Structure formats: C-alpha cells, structure tokens
C-alpha positions in Angstrom: 311.5 -32.7 -82.9 309.6 -30.5 -85.0 311.2 -27.6 -87.0 309.4 -25.3 -89.3 310.9 -23.4 -92.3 309.5 -20.7 -94.3 310.1 -18.7 -97.4 308.2 -15.3 -98.1 307.4 -14.5 -101.8 306.6 -11.3 -103.3 305.6 -11.6 -107.0 306.9 -15.0 -107.2 310.3 -14.1 -106.0 311.8 -15.1 -102.7 312.2 -12.0 -100.4 313.2 -13.8 -97.3 313.7 -17.1 -95.8 313.1 -18.0 -92.0 314.8 -21.1 -90.9 314.5 -23.3 -87.9 311.6 -21.7 -86.0 309.1 -22.9 -83.6 306.4 -25.0 -84.8 303.9 -22.6 -83.4 305.3 -19.8 -85.2 305.4 -21.8 -88.5 301.7 -22.5 -88.1 301.0 -18.7 -87.8 303.1 -18.2 -90.9 300.6 -20.6 -92.7 298.1 -18.0 -92.4 300.1 -15.5 -94.4 299.5 -16.1 -98.1 303.0 -14.7 -98.9 304.9 -17.5 -97.0 305.3 -21.1 -98.1 305.9 -23.1 -94.9 307.1 -26.7 -94.4 307.7 -28.8 -91.2 310.7 -31.1 -90.7 310.2 -34.1 -88.1 313.3 -35.6 -86.7 312.7 -38.5 -84.2 309.4 -37.0 -83.2 308.3 -37.5 -79.5 304.8 -38.4 -78.5 304.3 -34.7 -77.8 305.2 -34.0 -81.4 302.6 -36.4 -82.6 300.0 -34.8 -80.4 300.9 -31.2 -81.7 300.5 -32.4 -85.3 297.2 -34.2 -84.6 295.9 -31.2 -82.9 297.2 -28.3 -85.2 296.3 -30.1 -88.5 293.2 -32.2 -87.3 294.9 -35.4 -88.5 292.9 -38.4 -88.0 294.2 -40.5 -85.0 295.0 -43.4 -87.3 297.0 -41.4 -89.5 299.2 -40.5 -86.5 299.4 -44.1 -85.5 300.6 -45.1 -88.9 303.2 -42.4 -89.1 304.7 -43.4 -85.7 305.1 -47.0 -87.1 307.0 -45.8 -90.2 
C-alpha cells in the first residue's frame, strides 16, 4: 500500500496538512511548489512497485533491490 501525505507552506509556515491521500493525488501535489509531499510504503504490492517505477522513472534494478529489502 502506498499512501501520500503533504504539507502546504506559505512564507515558510505550514498552512495546511493533507494526510492519507491517494498516490496519484500526491503525485499531482508534487507539481505545486507550495507543497512538501512524501509517500509511505507499507507492505507494497507488485502493483505499488510498478506505480513507483512508472511515476518516478526508477530504474528496474532499483525496484528489484527495494523488493528484496
């Protein structure tokens, strides 16, 4: 499972916090410079790894290494 979390900043102060949103929404928030976004992986499935590889253009060997740890 992949969960996304984000904080919106204005003048270096947190003005809102978005928790437990879909990975796709988190990816969209990455395009907004006011947001700091992070992704939490908990027992990721093969589909989750595929999403990471396609969304962030991770090299397949990076994904393979992540699956082993």
